[in-house]
C-alpha positions in Angstrom: 140.9 91.5 79.2 137.1 91.3 78.8 134.7 91.5 81.6 133.7 87.9 81.3 137.3 86.7 81.3 138.2 88.9 84.2 135.3 87.8 86.4 135.9 84.1 85.6 139.5 84.5 87.0 137.9 85.6 90.3 135.6 82.6 90.6 136.8 79.6 92.4 134.7 77.1 90.5 134.0 79.2 87.4 130.7 80.7 86.5 127.8 78.2 87.2 125.8 79.8 84.4 126.1 81.2 80.9 127.3 84.8 81.1 127.0 87.8 78.8 128.4 91.2 79.7 127.6 94.7 78.4 131.0 94.8 76.6 129.9 91.9 74.4 132.0 89.3 76.1 130.6 85.9 77.1 131.7 83.0 79.3 130.6 80.5 81.9 128.9 77.1 81.7 127.5 76.8 78.2 125.4 73.8 79.3 123.7 75.7 82.1 119.9 76.3 81.9 120.5 79.8 83.2 121.9 82.8 81.3 123.0 85.9 83.3 123.3 89.2 81.5 125.3 92.0 83.1 123.6 95.1 81.6 125.8 98.0 82.8 128.7 99.3 84.8 126.6 99.9 87.9 125.9 96.1 88.0 129.6 95.5 87.7 130.2 97.7 90.7 127.7 95.7 92.8 129.5 92.5 91.8 133.0 93.9 92.6 132.2 95.8 95.8 130.3 92.8 97.3 131.6 89.6 95.7 129.3 86.6 96.0 125.6 86.2 96.3 125.1 89.6 98.1 126.5 91.6 95.2 124.7 89.4 92.7 121.4 89.9 94.5 121.8 93.6 94.8 122.5 93.9 91.1 119.5 91.8 90.2 117.1 93.8 92.5 118.5 97.0 91.0 117.7 95.8 87.5 121.3 95.7 86.4 121.3 91.9 85.9 118.8 89.9 83.8 118.4 86.2 84.1 117.0 83.7 81.5 115.7 80.4 82.8 113.7 81.6 85.8 110.5 83.5 86.5 111.5 87.1 87.1 109.5 87.2 90.3 110.9 83.9 91.7 114.7 83.8 91.5 115.1 81.7 94.7 115.9 78.4 93.0 118.7 80.1 91.2 119.9 81.9 94.3 120.1 78.6 96.2 122.0 77.1 93.3 124.5 80.0 93.4 124.9 80.0 97.1 126.8 76.8 97.0 128.7 77.4 93.7 129.2 81.1 93.4 132.4 81.5 95.4 135.2 83.9 94.7 139.0 83.6 95.1 142.0 85.9 95.1 144.4 85.2 92.3 148.2 85.8 92.7 149.0 89.5 93.2 150.2 90.1 89.7 147.2 88.5 88.1 144.8 90.1 90.5 146.1 93.6 89.6 145.6 92.8 85.9 142.1 91.7 86.5 141.2 94.7 88.6 142.6 97.1 86.0 140.6 95.3 83.4 137.4 95.7 85.4 138.2 99.2 86.6 139.6 100.0 90.0 136.8 102.6 90.5 134.3 99.8 90.3 135.4 98.5 93.7 133.4 101.3 95.2 129.8 100.4 95.7 127.1 102.4 94.0 125.6 105.2 96.0 122.2 104.1 97.4 119.2 106.2 96.4 118.5 109.0 98.8 115.8 108.4 101.4 112.8 110.5 100.6 111.9 113.1 103.2 109.2 115.7 103.0 110.2 119.2 104.0 109.1 120.6 107.3 106.8 123.0 105.6 105.2 120.3 103.5 104.7 118.1 106.5 103.0 120.9 108.3 100.8 121.6 105.3 99.9 118.0 104.5 99.8 116.7 108.0 102.3 114.7 110.1 103.0 111.2 109.2 100.5 108.9 111.0 98.3 111.7 111.9 94.6 110.6 112.2 93.8 112.4 108.9 96.7 111.0 106.9 96.2 107.5 108.2 92.5 107.6 107.4 93.1 109.0 103.9 95.7 106.4 103.1 93.6 103.4 104.3 90.5 104.7 102.5 92.4 105.1 99.3 93.8 101.6 99.3 91.1 99.5 100.8 87.7 101.2 100.1 87.8 100.2 96.5 85.1 97.6 97.0 85.2 94.3 98.9 84.2 92.5 95.7 87.6 93.5 94.2 89.5 92.1 97.1 87.4 88.9 97.2 88.6 88.3 93.6 92.2 89.0 94.5 92.5 87.4 98.0 90.1 84.6 97.8 87.9 83.3 100.7 90.4 84.0 103.5 90.4 87.8 102.7 93.9 87.9 104.2 96.2 90.5 102.8 99.5 89.4 104.4 101.9 86.6 103.5 100.6 83.0 104.0 102.4 80.1 105.6 102.3 76.9 103.5 102.2 73.8 105.7 102.8 71.6 102.6 104.0 72.4 99.1 100.6 71.4 97.6 98.5 73.4 100.2 96.0 75.8 98.9 96.2 79.5 99.5 93.2 79.3 101.8 94.9 76.5 103.9 98.1 78.5 104.0 96.3 81.6 105.3 94.6 79.5 108.0 98.0 78.1 108.9 99.4 81.7 109.2 96.6 82.7 111.6 97.1 79.6 113.7 100.8 80.0 113.9 100.3 83.5 115.3 97.8 82.2 117.8 100.3 79.5 118.9 103.1 82.0 119.2 100.9 84.2 121.4 100.0 81.2 123.5 96.3 82.3 123.4 94.0 80.8 126.0 90.2 80.8 126.3 89.0 84.0 128.0 92.0 86.1 127.1 91.5 89.4 125.2 93.1 90.0 121.9 93.4 93.4 120.1 94.2 93.3 116.4 95.3 96.8 115.1 94.7 97.2 111.4 92.8 94.0 111.3 91.8 94.1 107.7 88.8 91.9 107.0 89.0 90.3 110.4 90.5 86.9 109.5 92.8 86.8 112.6 90.0 88.1 114.9 87.6 85.4 113.7 90.2 82.6 113.8 91.4 83.4 117.3 87.8 83.7 118.6 86.6 80.5 117.0 89.6 78.2 117.6 91.2 79.7 120.8 88.2 81.0 122.7 89.5 84.5 123.2 87.5 87.8 123.2 88.9 89.4 120.0 88.6 93.0 118.9 89.8 94.2 115.6 90.0 97.9 114.5 90.4 99.2 110.9 90.2 102.6 109.2 88.4 101.0 106.3 84.7 101.2 106.6 84.2 98.6 104.0 86.6 96.2 105.7 84.7 96.6 109.0 81.3 96.0 107.3 82.6 92.9 105.6 84.2 91.6 108.8 81.1 92.1 110.9 79.0 90.2 108.4 81.5 87.3 108.4 81.5 87.3 112.2 77.7 87.2 112.2 77.6 84.3 109.6 80.1 82.3 111.8 78.0 83.0 114.9 80.9 84.6 116.7 79.1 87.7 117.8 79.7 87.0 121.5 83.5 86.6 121.1 84.5 88.7 118.1 84.1 92.3 116.9 85.6 94.5 114.2 85.1 98.3 114.5 85.6 101.1 112.0 87.8 103.0 114.4 91.2 104.6 114.8 93.3 102.5 117.2 94.0 105.6 119.3 90.3 105.7 120.1 90.0 102.2 121.6 88.7 102.7 125.1 89.2 99.1 126.4 92.4 98.1 128.2 94.0 94.9 129.5 94.4 93.1 126.3 
């Protein structure tokens, strides 16, 4: 029995996509706009050890499944489609045994996850402990002091590096970043006169938003000198000098308390 035929016998409603397996077999819905290609045995082990959308997602992330009909970085429409239709069933015992033998009983065992990377004690001592002042400063300098102009081109006017929150589907990135800042402020229940400390504040977007719209005294700290310079200039241009500040400083050196 081929891989495609065996897998179809395990699916309650059949395959909601066109399917191609590494053994050359094909199956599924020939009218579907999606084509799923199972590339290797490791992908099969993901599917068999975690039937349903979890095994499918793991095989996709691991690169053991390819999908035509979607953008490779945005598979969520397909995942939602599968969530309601990709359900498995148990055939009668005799048929189930035939299916499992065809697919390989060993493939019921999930692939071994990659080992977590650990530096040796000697290397940690030589290079510095994780999150030591030196290592943190070097890491931030390497990633963010490549020029503010570069990040202006990448991030846009908000200069916000973290995920945005889109209030509407047609909102701009800038609107979504403002919505993200405001959502955080609402969750913190900020009130005028309170003090806010933003660790690793980047270019100070949260600091400026909280100071301008919620009336707090906001302090941000960053280990990127260029970020701090850009943020202080933006604070000055927005006339928030009396309520907002961004310092080129390790958070462990902040002397103020009672935030």
